[in-house]
C-alpha positions as a Markdown table, in Angstrom:
| # | Residue | x | y | z |
|---|---|---|---|---|
| 1 | Met | 20.0 | -30.4 | -3.0 |
| 2 | Ser | 19.0 | -32.9 | -0.4 |
| 3 | Ala | 16.4 | -35.8 | -1.8 |
| 4 | Gly | 14.1 | -34.4 | 1.3 |
| 5 | Glu | 13.6 | -32.9 | 4.7 |
| 6 | Leu | 11.2 | -34.1 | 7.2 |
| 7 | Tyr | 10.3 | -32.7 | 10.6 |
| 8 | Leu | 7.4 | -34.2 | 13.0 |
| 9 | Arg | 6.6 | -32.5 | 16.6 |
| 10 | Glu | 6.6 | -34.9 | 19.2 |
| 11 | Asp | 3.0 | -35.7 | 19.0 |
| 12 | Phe | 3.0 | -36.3 | 15.3 |
| 13 | Ala | 6.3 | -38.4 | 15.9 |
| 14 | Arg | 4.3 | -40.4 | 18.1 |
| 15 | His | 0.8 | -40.3 | 15.6 |
| 16 | Trp | 2.9 | -41.5 | 12.5 |
| 17 | Ala | 5.7 | -43.9 | 14.4 |
| 18 | Gly | 6.9 | -46.4 | 11.4 |
| 19 | Arg | 4.5 | -44.8 | 9.0 |
| 20 | Asp | 5.1 | -42.7 | 5.9 |
| 21 | Pro | 4.3 | -39.3 | 6.8 |
| 22 | Phe | 3.1 | -38.4 | 3.0 |
| 23 | Ala | 0.8 | -41.3 | 2.7 |
| 24 | Glu | -0.7 | -40.5 | 6.2 |
| 25 | Ile | -1.2 | -36.9 | 4.8 |
| 26 | Glu | -2.9 | -38.1 | 1.7 |
| 27 | Ala | -5.3 | -40.4 | 4.0 |
| 28 | Leu | -6.2 | -37.5 | 6.0 |
| 29 | Arg | -6.8 | -35.2 | 2.7 |
| 30 | Arg | -10.6 | -34.3 | 2.7 |
| 31 | Asp | -12.3 | -31.4 | 0.8 |
| 32 | Pro | -10.0 | -28.2 | 0.7 |
| 33 | Val | -10.6 | -25.2 | 2.2 |
| 34 | Arg | -8.6 | -23.7 | -0.6 |
| 35 | Glu | -6.8 | -24.9 | -3.6 |
| 36 | Val | -4.7 | -23.1 | -5.8 |
| 37 | Ala | -2.9 | -24.7 | -8.8 |
| 38 | Ser | -0.6 | -27.4 | -7.4 |
| 39 | Arg | -1.4 | -26.5 | -3.8 |
| 40 | Ser | -4.3 | -27.9 | -1.6 |
| 41 | Thr | -5.0 | -26.5 | 2.0 |
| 42 | Phe | -7.4 | -28.7 | 4.3 |
| 43 | Arg | -8.6 | -29.1 | 7.7 |
| 44 | Phe | -8.5 | -32.2 | 9.6 |
| 45 | Glu | -8.8 | -33.7 | 13.4 |
| 46 | Leu | -6.4 | -35.9 | 14.8 |
| 47 | Asp | -7.1 | -37.6 | 18.5 |
| 48 | Gly | -9.5 | -34.9 | 19.5 |
| 49 | Ser | -7.2 | -31.8 | 18.3 |
| 50 | Ala | -7.6 | -29.8 | 14.7 |
| 51 | Tyr | -5.1 | -29.0 | 12.4 |
| 52 | Phe | -4.5 | -27.4 | 8.8 |
| 53 | Ala | -2.7 | -29.0 | 6.3 |
| 54 | Lys | -1.0 | -27.4 | 3.2 |
| 55 | Val | 0.0 | -29.8 | 0.4 |
| 56 | His | 2.1 | -28.9 | -2.4 |
| 57 | Gly | 2.4 | -30.9 | -5.5 |
| 58 | Gly | 5.3 | -30.5 | -8.1 |
| 59 | Val | 4.5 | -27.0 | -9.9 |
| 60 | Gly | 6.2 | -27.8 | -13.1 |
| 61 | Trp | 9.1 | -26.2 | -15.3 |
| 62 | Leu | 6.7 | -23.8 | -17.1 |
| 63 | Glu | 5.6 | -22.3 | -13.5 |
| 64 | Ile | 9.1 | -22.0 | -12.3 |
| 65 | Leu | 10.3 | -20.3 | -15.8 |
| 66 | Lys | 7.1 | -18.1 | -15.7 |
| 67 | Asn | 8.2 | -16.7 | -12.2 |
| 68 | Leu | 11.9 | -16.5 | -13.0 |
| 69 | Val | 11.1 | -14.3 | -16.5 |
| 70 | Val | 9.2 | -11.6 | -14.5 |
| 71 | Gly | 11.7 | -11.6 | -11.5 |
| 72 | Lys | 9.8 | -13.7 | -8.9 |
| 73 | Ala | 11.4 | -16.4 | -6.6 |
| 74 | Pro | 9.3 | -19.3 | -7.4 |
| 75 | Val | 7.5 | -21.3 | -4.6 |
| 76 | Val | 8.4 | -24.7 | -5.1 |
| 77 | Asp | 7.5 | -26.5 | -1.6 |
| 78 | Ala | 6.4 | -25.5 | 1.9 |
| 79 | Gly | 9.9 | -25.1 | 3.0 |
| 80 | Asn | 9.6 | -21.1 | 2.9 |
| 81 | Glu | 6.7 | -21.3 | 5.2 |
| 82 | Tyr | 8.2 | -23.9 | 7.6 |
| 83 | Arg | 11.5 | -21.9 | 8.0 |
| 84 | Ala | 10.0 | -18.7 | 8.2 |
| 85 | Ala | 6.9 | -19.6 | 11.0 |
| 86 | Thr | 9.6 | -21.4 | 12.9 |
| 87 | Tyr | 12.1 | -18.4 | 12.9 |
| 88 | Leu | 9.6 | -15.8 | 13.8 |
| 89 | Ala | 8.3 | -18.3 | 16.7 |
| 90 | Gly | 11.5 | -18.7 | 17.9 |
| 91 | Leu | 11.6 | -14.7 | 18.4 |
| 92 | Gly | 8.2 | -14.6 | 20.2 |
| 93 | Leu | 6.1 | -13.5 | 17.3 |
| 94 | His | 2.7 | -15.1 | 17.6 |
| 95 | Thr | 2.5 | -17.3 | 14.0 |
| 96 | Leu | 1.6 | -20.5 | 12.6 |
| 97 | Lys | 2.5 | -23.4 | 15.4 |
| 98 | Val | 4.4 | -26.1 | 13.3 |
| 99 | Ala | 3.2 | -29.8 | 14.1 |
| 100 | Ala | 4.7 | -31.5 | 10.9 |
| 101 | Phe | 6.4 | -30.6 | 7.5 |
| 102 | Gly | 8.2 | -32.8 | 4.9 |
| 103 | Thr | 9.5 | -32.4 | 1.3 |
| 104 | Arg | 10.4 | -35.2 | -1.1 |
| 105 | Gly | 12.4 | -35.1 | -4.3 |
| 106 | Arg | 15.5 | -33.5 | -5.7 |
| 107 | Asn | 13.7 | -31.9 | -8.9 |
| 108 | Pro | 12.3 | -28.6 | -7.9 |
| 109 | Ala | 9.7 | -29.0 | -10.7 |
| 110 | Arg | 8.2 | -32.0 | -9.2 |
| 111 | Arg | 8.9 | -32.0 | -5.5 |
| 112 | Arg | 6.3 | -32.8 | -3.2 |
| 113 | Ser | 5.9 | -31.2 | 0.5 |
| 114 | Phe | 3.3 | -30.7 | 3.3 |
| 115 | Leu | 3.1 | -28.3 | 6.2 |
| 116 | Val | 0.7 | -29.1 | 9.2 |
| 117 | Thr | 0.0 | -26.4 | 11.8 |
| 118 | Asp | -2.1 | -26.2 | 14.8 |
| 119 | Glu | -5.6 | -24.7 | 14.3 |
| 120 | Ile | -5.9 | -21.4 | 15.8 |
| 121 | Thr | -9.1 | -21.3 | 17.5 |
| 122 | Gly | -11.3 | -18.4 | 18.5 |
| 123 | Ala | -9.4 | -16.0 | 15.7 |
| 124 | Glu | -10.6 | -13.5 | 13.1 |
| 125 | Thr | -8.8 | -11.8 | 10.7 |
| 126 | Leu | -8.1 | -7.8 | 10.9 |
| 127 | Glu | -9.9 | -7.6 | 7.4 |
| 128 | Asp | -13.2 | -9.1 | 8.8 |
| 129 | Leu | -12.7 | -7.5 | 12.0 |
| 130 | Thr | -12.6 | -3.8 | 10.6 |
| 131 | Leu | -14.9 | -4.1 | 7.6 |
| 132 | Asp | -17.6 | -2.2 | 9.5 |
| 133 | Trp | -15.3 | 0.4 | 11.1 |
| 134 | Pro | -16.3 | 3.2 | 8.7 |
| 135 | Glu | -19.9 | 2.7 | 10.0 |
| 136 | Asn | -19.0 | 1.8 | 13.7 |
| 137 | Pro | -15.9 | 3.4 | 14.6 |
| 138 | Pro | -14.0 | 1.4 | 17.3 |
| 139 | Asp | -12.7 | 2.7 | 20.5 |
| 140 | Pro | -9.8 | 4.7 | 19.8 |
| 141 | Val | -7.7 | 3.0 | 22.7 |
| 142 | Val | -8.6 | -0.6 | 20.8 |
| 143 | Lys | -7.7 | 0.7 | 17.7 |
| 144 | Trp | -4.2 | 2.0 | 18.6 |
| 145 | Ala | -3.2 | -1.3 | 20.6 |
| 146 | Leu | -4.3 | -2.7 | 17.1 |
| 147 | Ile | -2.0 | -0.4 | 15.0 |
| 148 | Asp | 0.9 | -0.8 | 17.8 |
| 149 | Lys | 0.5 | -4.5 | 17.7 |
| 150 | Ser | 0.6 | -4.6 | 13.8 |
| 151 | Ala | 3.5 | -2.3 | 13.6 |
| 152 | His | 5.3 | -4.7 | 16.1 |
| 153 | Val | 4.7 | -7.7 | 13.7 |
| 154 | Ala | 6.0 | -6.0 | 11.0 |
| 155 | Ser | 9.0 | -4.3 | 12.3 |
| 156 | Thr | 9.8 | -7.8 | 13.9 |
| 157 | Met | 9.4 | -9.8 | 10.7 |
| 158 | His | 11.6 | -7.1 | 8.5 |
| 159 | Asp | 14.2 | -7.0 | 11.4 |
| 160 | Ala | 14.4 | -10.8 | 11.5 |
| 161 | Gly | 15.3 | -10.4 | 7.4 |
| 162 | Ile | 11.8 | -12.0 | 6.5 |
| 163 | Asn | 9.4 | -10.0 | 3.9 |
| 164 | His | 6.2 | -11.4 | 3.6 |
| 165 | Arg | 5.1 | -10.9 | 0.1 |
| 166 | Asp | 1.4 | -11.0 | 0.5 |
| 167 | Phe | 1.3 | -8.8 | 3.6 |
| 168 | Tyr | -2.3 | -7.9 | 4.0 |
| 169 | Ile | -4.5 | -7.3 | 7.0 |
| 170 | Cys | -6.2 | -10.4 | 5.8 |
| 171 | His | -3.0 | -12.3 | 7.0 |
| 172 | Leu | -3.2 | -10.8 | 10.6 |
| 173 | Met | -5.3 | -12.8 | 12.8 |
| 174 | Leu | -6.6 | -11.6 | 16.1 |
| 175 | Gln | -7.3 | -14.0 | 19.0 |
| 176 | Ala | -8.8 | -12.7 | 22.0 |
| 177 | Pro | -10.7 | -14.3 | 25.2 |
| 178 | Gly | -13.5 | -12.0 | 24.7 |
| 179 | Ala | -14.4 | -8.4 | 23.3 |
| 180 | Leu | -11.4 | -5.9 | 23.2 |
| 181 | Thr | -12.5 | -2.8 | 25.2 |
| 182 | Arg | -10.5 | -0.2 | 26.6 |
| 183 | Glu | -10.4 | -2.0 | 29.9 |
| 184 | Ser | -9.8 | -5.1 | 28.2 |
| 185 | Leu | -6.9 | -5.4 | 25.8 |
| 186 | Asn | -5.8 | -8.9 | 26.2 |
| 187 | Phe | -5.3 | -10.4 | 22.7 |
| 188 | Asn | -2.8 | -12.0 | 20.4 |
| 189 | Leu | -2.1 | -11.1 | 16.6 |
| 190 | Tyr | -1.1 | -13.8 | 14.2 |
| 191 | Leu | 0.9 | -13.7 | 11.2 |
| 192 | Met | -0.5 | -16.3 | 8.8 |
| 193 | Asp | 0.0 | -17.4 | 5.3 |
| 194 | Leu | 3.8 | -17.2 | 4.8 |
| 195 | His | 4.2 | -19.7 | 2.2 |
| 196 | Arg | 5.8 | -16.9 | -0.3 |
| 197 | Ala | 7.9 | -15.6 | 2.6 |
| 198 | Gln | 11.5 | -15.0 | 2.1 |
| 199 | Gln | 14.4 | -14.9 | 4.4 |
| 200 | Arg | 17.9 | -13.0 | 4.1 |
| 201 | Ala | 20.3 | -11.1 | 6.3 |
| 202 | Gly | 18.3 | -8.1 | 5.9 |
| 203 | Val | 15.1 | -7.4 | 4.0 |
| 204 | Pro | 15.8 | -5.3 | 0.6 |
| 205 | Arg | 14.2 | -1.9 | 0.5 |
| 206 | Arg | 12.1 | -2.8 | -2.6 |
| 207 | Trp | 10.8 | -5.7 | -0.5 |
| 208 | Met | 9.9 | -3.8 | 2.3 |
| 209 | Val | 8.2 | -1.2 | 0.2 |
| 210 | Arg | 6.1 | -3.9 | -1.3 |
| 211 | Asp | 5.3 | -5.2 | 2.3 |
| 212 | Leu | 4.3 | -1.9 | 3.6 |
| 213 | Ala | 2.1 | -0.8 | 0.7 |
| 214 | Ala | 0.5 | -4.0 | 0.7 |
| 215 | Leu | -0.6 | -3.5 | 4.5 |
| 216 | Leu | -1.3 | 0.3 | 3.6 |
| 217 | Tyr | -3.8 | -0.3 | 0.8 |
| 218 | Ser | -5.7 | -2.9 | 2.8 |
| 219 | Thr | -6.5 | -0.5 | 5.2 |
| 220 | Tyr | -7.6 | 2.3 | 2.9 |
| 221 | Asp | -11.2 | 1.6 | 3.5 |
| 222 | Ile | -11.3 | 1.2 | 7.1 |
| 223 | Gly | -11.6 | 4.7 | 8.1 |
| 224 | Leu | -8.2 | 5.3 | 9.6 |
| 225 | Ser | -6.8 | 8.8 | 9.8 |
| 226 | Arg | -3.7 | 10.3 | 9.3 |
| 227 | Arg | -2.8 | 10.3 | 13.0 |
| 228 | Asp | -3.4 | 6.7 | 12.7 |
| 229 | Arg | -0.8 | 6.2 | 10.3 |
| 230 | Met | 1.7 | 8.2 | 11.7 |
| 231 | Arg | 1.3 | 6.2 | 14.9 |
| 232 | Phe | 1.9 | 3.0 | 12.9 |
| 233 | Leu | 5.0 | 4.6 | 11.4 |
| 234 | Lys | 6.3 | 5.6 | 14.9 |
| 235 | Ala | 6.1 | 2.3 | 16.6 |
| 236 | Tyr | 7.2 | 0.4 | 13.3 |
| 237 | Phe | 10.6 | 2.5 | 13.1 |
| 238 | Asp | 11.0 | 2.9 | 16.7 |
| 239 | Met | 11.6 | 6.6 | 16.8 |
| 240 | Pro | 9.8 | 10.0 | 17.2 |
| 241 | Leu | 7.6 | 10.9 | 14.3 |
| 242 | Arg | 9.7 | 14.0 | 13.0 |
| 243 | Asp | 12.8 | 11.4 | 12.7 |
| 244 | Val | 10.8 | 9.2 | 10.9 |
| 245 | Leu | 9.5 | 11.5 | 8.2 |
| 246 | Arg | 13.1 | 13.2 | 7.8 |
| 247 | Arg | 15.1 | 9.9 | 7.8 |
| 248 | His | 12.8 | 7.6 | 5.8 |
| 249 | Ala | 10.8 | 10.3 | 3.4 |
| 250 | Ser | 12.1 | 8.6 | 0.1 |
| 251 | Leu | 10.9 | 5.2 | 1.6 |
| 252 | Leu | 7.4 | 6.5 | 2.8 |
| 253 | Ala | 6.8 | 8.1 | -0.8 |
| 254 | Ala | 7.4 | 4.5 | -2.4 |
| 255 | Val | 4.9 | 3.2 | 0.1 |
| 256 | Gln | 2.6 | 5.5 | -0.5 |
| 257 | Ala | 2.8 | 5.3 | -4.4 |
| 258 | Arg | 2.6 | 1.8 | -4.4 |
| 259 | Ala | -0.2 | 1.4 | -1.9 |
| 260 | Asp | -2.1 | 3.8 | -4.3 |
| 261 | Lys | -1.6 | 1.9 | -7.3 |
| 262 | Leu | -2.6 | -1.6 | -5.6 |
| 263 | Tyr | -5.8 | 0.2 | -4.7 |
| 264 | Ala | -6.6 | 1.5 | -8.0 |
| 265 | Lys | -6.2 | -1.6 | -9.6 |
| 266 | Ala | -8.1 | -3.4 | -6.8 |
| 267 | Gln | -10.9 | -1.1 | -7.0 |
| 268 | Arg | -11.3 | -1.3 | -11.0 |
| 269 | Lys | -11.4 | -5.1 | -10.6 |
| 270 | Arg | -13.7 | -4.7 | -7.7 |
| 271 | Leu | -11.5 | -6.7 | -5.6 |
| 272 | Leu | -11.9 | -4.5 | -2.5 |
| 273 | Pro | -13.8 | -6.2 | 0.5 |
| 274 | Arg | -16.2 | -3.5 | 0.8 |
| 275 | Gln | -17.2 | -3.8 | -2.8 |
| 276 | Gln | -17.6 | -7.5 | -2.5 |
| 277 | Ser | -19.6 | -7.6 | 0.8 |
| 278 | Ala | -21.9 | -4.8 | -0.7 |
């Protein structure tokens, strides 16, 4: 294991020339927009541009062991997110635009790291966008365009051997120059929050099920029809629907069962977006 990694995009290499990037990040740290255990996310501005920084402190051996005991891969630094975002961006997918990344320390329990990404302006999550769809249904053409694009994001990610592990619609961000209409479907869909992503030669079935179930569960309350869900499957698998249902029946049954369990648990704990906004 190397003592550390460092990537600085040209603009940050210029900003931080001759300086310690870790000290520079700490100097920029302000009130976090999110703080979870040993991870802090905050927004900052530099030379008129806005960025988000995610800073990881050491997670400790207890956290690593807890994850290993339950069969989870522990996230010890920002490397997963950096590598997944860089690889997917190279495939043409809209995702985090990495400006800087660094890790320091061989000991995984005490390793420090950071990831700086460009702020994505004029964007909202699909969770926020769709919250009132049951009361105010969208134009079907707009809805189908979003379904097709979501399926493209999912299939591109999985075909690249990457599973997300938090693949909910709150981690898909829509960026459009104006209101979406059937006459104006110009938009980008960004895949966000890749800090738990895993990358292999191919995505194992269990992780494909988990990603697709998470996405399905997070759409249960937005008024999608069976036809809408079939549209997603046809686009995701890129084959006629009858072939999808015949070839992937077992996979789809597993996805449905897991999505139902996720929904029941969230409903019981009152974690659903519509419960929290009521």
